[in-house]
C-alpha positions as CSV (number, residue, x, y, z in Angstrom):
1,M,130.3,129.3,-22.4
2,D,129.3,125.7,-23.3
3,F,125.6,125.1,-23.9
4,Q,126.0,121.4,-24.6
5,P,124.5,119.0,-22.1
6,T,127.0,117.8,-19.4
7,R,128.0,114.2,-19.0
8,D,125.6,113.8,-16.1
9,Q,122.7,115.3,-18.1
10,R,123.4,113.0,-21.0
11,D,123.4,110.1,-18.6
12,L,120.1,111.3,-17.1
13,R,118.5,111.5,-20.5
14,A,119.8,108.1,-21.6
15,G,118.6,106.5,-18.3
16,V,115.0,107.9,-18.8
17,R,115.0,106.8,-22.4
18,E,115.9,103.3,-21.3
19,L,113.3,103.2,-18.6
20,L,110.6,104.4,-20.9
21,A,111.7,102.0,-23.7
22,G,111.5,99.0,-21.3
23,R,108.2,100.1,-19.6
24,Y,106.3,102.0,-22.2
25,G,107.4,100.9,-25.6
26,R,105.2,100.7,-28.7
27,D,103.3,97.6,-27.5
28,A,102.4,99.3,-24.3
29,L,101.3,102.4,-26.2
30,R,99.0,100.5,-28.5
31,A,97.6,98.5,-25.6
32,A,96.8,101.7,-23.8
33,V,95.2,103.1,-26.9
34,D,93.1,99.9,-27.5
35,G,92.2,99.5,-23.9
36,G,91.5,103.2,-23.2
37,S,93.8,103.2,-20.2
38,A,95.1,106.8,-19.9
39,V,97.2,106.4,-16.7
40,D,99.1,103.3,-15.6
41,R,99.2,103.6,-11.8
42,E,102.1,101.2,-11.5
43,L,104.2,103.0,-14.1
44,W,103.3,106.2,-12.4
45,R,104.8,104.9,-9.1
46,E,107.9,103.6,-11.0
47,L,108.3,107.2,-12.4
48,G,108.0,108.5,-9.0
49,A,110.6,106.1,-7.6
50,A,112.9,107.1,-10.5
51,G,112.6,110.7,-9.4
52,F,110.7,111.9,-12.4
53,F,108.2,114.0,-10.3
54,A,110.7,115.0,-7.6
55,L,113.4,116.0,-10.0
56,R,113.4,119.7,-9.0
57,L,112.4,119.2,-5.4
58,P,115.3,120.1,-3.0
59,E,117.2,117.2,-1.5
60,A,116.3,118.4,2.0
61,E,112.6,117.8,1.1
62,G,113.2,114.3,-0.3
63,G,113.8,115.4,-3.9
64,V,116.6,115.0,-6.5
65,G,117.7,118.7,-6.2
66,L,118.2,119.3,-10.0
67,G,116.9,122.2,-12.0
68,L,114.8,123.1,-15.1
69,P,117.6,122.3,-17.7
70,E,117.5,118.7,-16.4
71,A,113.7,118.6,-16.2
72,V,113.4,119.6,-19.9
73,L,115.7,116.8,-20.9
74,V,113.6,114.3,-19.0
75,F,110.3,115.6,-20.4
76,E,111.7,115.6,-23.8
77,E,112.1,111.8,-23.5
78,A,108.6,111.5,-22.2
79,G,107.2,113.3,-25.2
80,R,109.3,111.1,-27.4
81,A,107.7,108.1,-25.9
82,L,104.3,109.7,-26.1
83,L,103.8,108.9,-22.5
84,P,100.3,109.8,-21.4
85,G,99.0,111.3,-18.1
86,P,99.3,114.7,-16.4
87,L,103.0,114.5,-16.2
88,V,103.5,118.3,-16.0
89,A,101.0,118.9,-13.3
90,T,102.1,116.1,-11.1
91,H,105.7,117.3,-11.4
92,L,104.7,120.8,-10.4
93,A,102.7,119.5,-7.5
94,A,105.7,117.7,-6.0
95,G,106.1,119.1,-2.5
96,A,102.7,120.7,-2.6
97,V,100.4,117.7,-2.9
98,P,101.0,114.7,-0.7
99,G,102.1,111.6,-2.7
100,A,102.9,113.6,-6.0
101,A,106.6,113.5,-5.6
102,A,106.6,109.7,-5.1
103,G,104.1,109.0,-7.9
104,A,101.6,107.8,-5.4
105,A,99.2,110.5,-6.4
106,V,98.1,111.6,-9.8
107,V,97.6,115.4,-10.0
108,T,96.1,117.3,-12.9
109,A,95.5,121.0,-13.3
110,F,93.4,123.7,-14.9
111,D,95.8,124.2,-17.7
112,L,93.5,124.3,-20.8
113,G,91.7,127.6,-20.1
114,E,88.0,128.0,-20.8
115,R,86.5,126.6,-23.9
116,G,82.8,126.9,-23.2
117,G,83.7,126.0,-19.6
118,P,86.8,125.1,-17.7
119,L,88.4,122.0,-19.2
120,V,90.5,119.5,-17.2
121,S,92.4,116.5,-18.5
122,Y,92.6,113.2,-16.7
123,L,90.0,114.4,-14.1
124,A,88.6,110.9,-13.6
125,E,92.1,109.4,-13.1
126,A,93.3,112.1,-10.8
127,D,93.6,112.2,-7.0
128,A,93.9,116.0,-6.8
129,V,93.8,119.1,-8.9
130,L,96.7,121.5,-8.6
131,G,95.7,124.5,-6.5
132,A,92.2,123.3,-5.8
133,A,90.8,122.1,-2.5
134,G,89.3,118.9,-3.9
135,L,88.2,117.1,-7.0
136,P,85.5,119.2,-8.8
137,P,82.6,117.5,-10.5
138,G,82.8,117.4,-14.3
139,E,81.2,116.0,-17.5
140,P,83.2,114.0,-20.0
141,V,83.8,115.7,-23.4
142,R,85.2,114.3,-26.6
143,S,89.0,114.6,-26.8
144,A,91.1,114.7,-30.0
145,D,93.6,112.4,-28.3
146,P,92.4,108.9,-27.2
147,L,94.9,109.0,-24.3
148,T,94.1,112.5,-23.1
149,P,90.5,112.2,-21.6
150,L,88.9,115.6,-21.0
151,H,86.2,116.8,-18.6
152,R,84.3,120.1,-18.5
153,V,84.1,121.1,-14.8
154,T,80.5,121.8,-13.9
155,G,80.8,123.1,-10.3
156,G,83.0,126.0,-9.0
157,G,85.6,128.0,-10.9
158,P,89.0,127.0,-12.0
159,A,91.9,127.0,-9.5
160,D,94.6,129.6,-9.9
161,V,97.7,128.2,-11.5
162,S,99.3,131.4,-12.5
163,G,102.3,130.6,-10.3
164,Y,102.9,127.5,-12.2
165,R,102.2,128.9,-15.7
166,E,105.7,129.5,-17.0
167,A,107.3,126.2,-15.7
168,G,104.3,124.3,-17.0
169,A,104.5,125.9,-20.4
170,L,108.3,125.1,-20.6
171,L,107.8,121.5,-19.6
172,T,105.0,121.0,-22.0
173,A,107.2,122.6,-24.7
174,A,109.8,120.0,-23.9
175,L,107.2,117.3,-24.4
176,Q,106.4,118.8,-27.8
177,V,110.1,118.8,-28.8
178,G,110.3,115.1,-27.9
179,S,107.3,114.3,-30.1
180,A,108.7,116.4,-32.9
181,L,112.0,114.6,-32.8
182,R,110.2,111.2,-32.8
183,T,108.1,111.9,-35.8
184,L,111.3,113.1,-37.6
185,E,112.8,109.7,-36.8
186,L,109.7,107.8,-38.0
187,A,109.6,109.8,-41.3
188,V,113.3,109.3,-42.0
189,R,113.0,105.6,-41.3
190,Y,110.0,105.1,-43.5
191,A,111.6,107.1,-46.3
192,G,114.5,104.7,-46.2
193,E,112.4,101.6,-46.2
194,R,109.6,102.4,-48.6
195,E,110.4,101.9,-52.2
196,Q,108.8,103.4,-55.3
197,F,110.1,103.2,-58.9
198,G,112.9,101.0,-57.9
199,Q,114.4,103.1,-55.1
200,P,113.6,104.3,-51.6
201,I,111.3,107.3,-51.5
202,G,113.8,109.2,-49.5
203,A,115.8,109.6,-52.7
204,F,113.2,111.9,-54.1
205,Q,113.8,115.6,-53.7
206,A,110.3,116.3,-52.4
207,V,110.6,113.9,-49.5
208,K,114.2,115.1,-48.8
209,H,112.8,118.6,-48.4
210,L,110.0,117.5,-46.0
211,C,112.5,115.6,-43.8
212,A,115.0,118.5,-43.8
213,G,112.2,120.9,-42.8
214,M,111.2,118.6,-40.0
215,L,114.8,118.5,-38.7
216,V,115.2,122.3,-38.8
217,R,111.9,122.9,-36.9
218,A,112.8,120.3,-34.3
219,E,116.3,121.5,-33.6
220,V,115.3,125.2,-33.6
221,A,112.6,124.4,-31.0
222,R,114.8,122.2,-28.9
223,T,117.5,125.0,-28.8
224,A,114.8,127.5,-27.7
225,V,113.6,125.2,-25.0
226,Y,117.1,124.5,-23.7
227,A,117.9,128.2,-23.7
228,A,114.7,129.1,-21.9
229,A,115.4,126.5,-19.2
230,V,119.0,127.8,-18.7
231,M,117.7,131.4,-18.5
232,A,114.9,130.5,-16.1
233,Q,117.3,128.5,-13.9
234,A,119.7,131.4,-13.7
235,A,116.9,133.9,-12.9
236,D,115.7,131.6,-10.1
237,A,119.2,131.3,-8.7
238,A,119.7,135.2,-8.9
239,D,116.3,135.7,-7.2
240,G,117.3,133.3,-4.4
241,Q,120.6,135.1,-3.8
242,A,118.9,138.5,-3.8
243,A,116.3,137.2,-1.2
244,D,119.1,135.9,1.0
245,G,120.9,139.2,0.8
246,E,117.9,141.2,1.7
247,A,117.2,138.8,4.7
248,A,120.8,139.3,5.9
249,D,120.7,143.1,5.5
250,G,117.2,143.3,7.0
251,Q,115.9,145.6,4.1
252,A,114.1,145.2,0.9
253,A,115.6,145.8,-2.5
254,D,115.7,149.4,-3.8
255,G,113.7,150.6,-6.8
256,E,116.6,150.1,-9.2
257,A,117.1,146.5,-8.1
258,A,113.4,145.8,-8.3
259,D,113.2,147.2,-11.8
260,G,116.1,145.0,-12.8
261,E,114.3,141.9,-11.4
262,A,111.1,142.8,-13.3
263,A,113.0,143.2,-16.5
264,E,114.7,139.9,-16.0
265,A,111.4,138.2,-15.3
266,A,109.9,139.7,-18.4
267,E,112.8,138.5,-20.4
268,V,112.4,135.0,-19.2
269,A,108.7,135.0,-19.8
270,G,109.4,136.0,-23.4
271,E,111.9,133.2,-23.8
272,I,109.5,130.7,-22.4
273,A,106.7,132.0,-24.7
274,A,109.0,131.7,-27.7
275,A,110.0,128.2,-26.8
276,K,106.4,127.1,-26.4
277,L,105.4,128.7,-29.7
278,L,108.2,127.0,-31.5
279,A,107.7,123.7,-29.9
280,D,104.1,123.6,-30.6
281,E,104.6,124.4,-34.3
282,A,107.4,121.7,-34.6
283,A,105.2,119.1,-33.0
284,V,102.1,119.8,-35.1
285,R,103.8,120.4,-38.4
286,N,106.3,117.5,-38.0
287,A,103.5,115.2,-37.4
288,R,101.7,116.5,-40.5
289,D,104.8,116.1,-42.6
290,C,105.4,112.6,-41.2
291,L,101.9,111.7,-42.4
292,Q,102.7,113.1,-45.8
293,V,105.9,111.0,-46.0
294,H,104.0,107.8,-44.9
295,G,101.3,108.6,-47.6
296,G,98.2,106.5,-47.2
297,M,99.7,104.3,-44.5
298,G,100.1,107.3,-42.2
299,F,96.3,107.7,-42.1
300,T,95.7,104.3,-40.9
301,W,94.9,103.5,-37.2
302,E,97.7,101.0,-37.0
303,A,100.3,103.8,-37.6
304,D,101.5,105.8,-34.6
305,V,101.8,109.1,-36.5
306,H,98.2,110.2,-35.9
307,L,98.7,109.7,-32.1
308,H,101.5,112.2,-32.1
309,L,99.5,114.7,-34.1
310,K,96.5,114.4,-31.8
311,R,98.6,114.8,-28.7
312,A,100.4,117.8,-30.2
313,W,97.1,119.5,-30.8
314,V,96.0,119.0,-27.2
315,R,99.4,120.1,-25.7
316,A,99.3,123.3,-27.9
317,E,96.3,124.4,-25.8
318,Q,98.0,123.7,-22.5
319,W,99.5,126.4,-20.1
320,V,100.2,128.9,-22.9
321,T,98.4,129.0,-26.3
322,A,99.9,130.3,-29.5
323,A,97.9,133.5,-29.3
324,E,99.0,134.0,-25.6
325,A,102.6,133.3,-26.5
326,E,102.5,135.7,-29.4
327,E,101.1,138.4,-27.1
328,A,103.9,137.8,-24.6
329,L,106.5,138.0,-27.2
330,A,105.1,141.1,-28.7
331,A,105.1,142.7,-25.2
332,E,108.7,141.7,-24.6
333,L,109.8,143.0,-28.0
334,S,108.1,146.3,-27.2
335,R,109.7,146.5,-23.9
336,T,113.2,146.0,-25.2
337,A,112.6,148.4,-28.2
338,T,111.4,151.2,-25.9
339,G,114.4,150.8,-23.4
340,G,112.5,148.8,-20.9
341,E,109.1,150.5,-20.8
342,A,106.3,148.1,-21.9
343,R,103.6,149.6,-24.0
């Protein structure tokens, strides 16, 4: 079995990278930071026209008809470019919220849990909240990331997004992987350019170790995200076939089949939890090590490294936190260790 991306998948990734490089390069990123513009509506519509949000929507419904493995490749590139906005929520809302698939609507979600009250990102820029009847009122709160504005909702409770939780966590993990890979690139490039004692600082063993550790974390996280996407896609396909079979037979699945489906769902949930945990760690720690490689320059406002770190901190709290991922992994390990009976 070949787990390498196919030619079409590589072309898809290259196309998205080219699009983002042309429309949201470093100059656009810094202009957004300086101007406080978190969502570029024109770019949002261009992403919609390119199929970014409708990627997993069936072709019969006007989508591209691809799956999670392709989606994580696309979101990895968005994370690499540090593209702001509620990308995951709008993607998940395609087909459910009018205009989301085409990028005509900006959709956010209650994906940050409760921290002294339900927090929502991009509420002021959004046209809808995933799973909610309308836009709730909210008060602005300070955000670590200058391009992820936060609001604390003051009226009503959070909308239920449990049905989107696993896909949201996996796509957010892909964003984190892209950021981890980008900070690795920045660190390696700076280590080759910056000279000290008559030679590039990348020649020193301490810097080599930092960069090697960054590479290992990023590649392990990327492998985990890709594997989780493939498993989740296979599980969805199997569920669809089982549902079609039941409809044809006119009867529900027996207890043994239901138990098998539950075990498969638990395994997929564990894989996604592991992917999110590893991706969050890679994004945060790689940004920290990139700062270390840059030295004093890394702490300046003009350097982009701090933007990756701040975005990684926010994403680590979205959909599935580290504590929640650890609990999910522990439950799955317990289930497999006891022969399928969770404790």
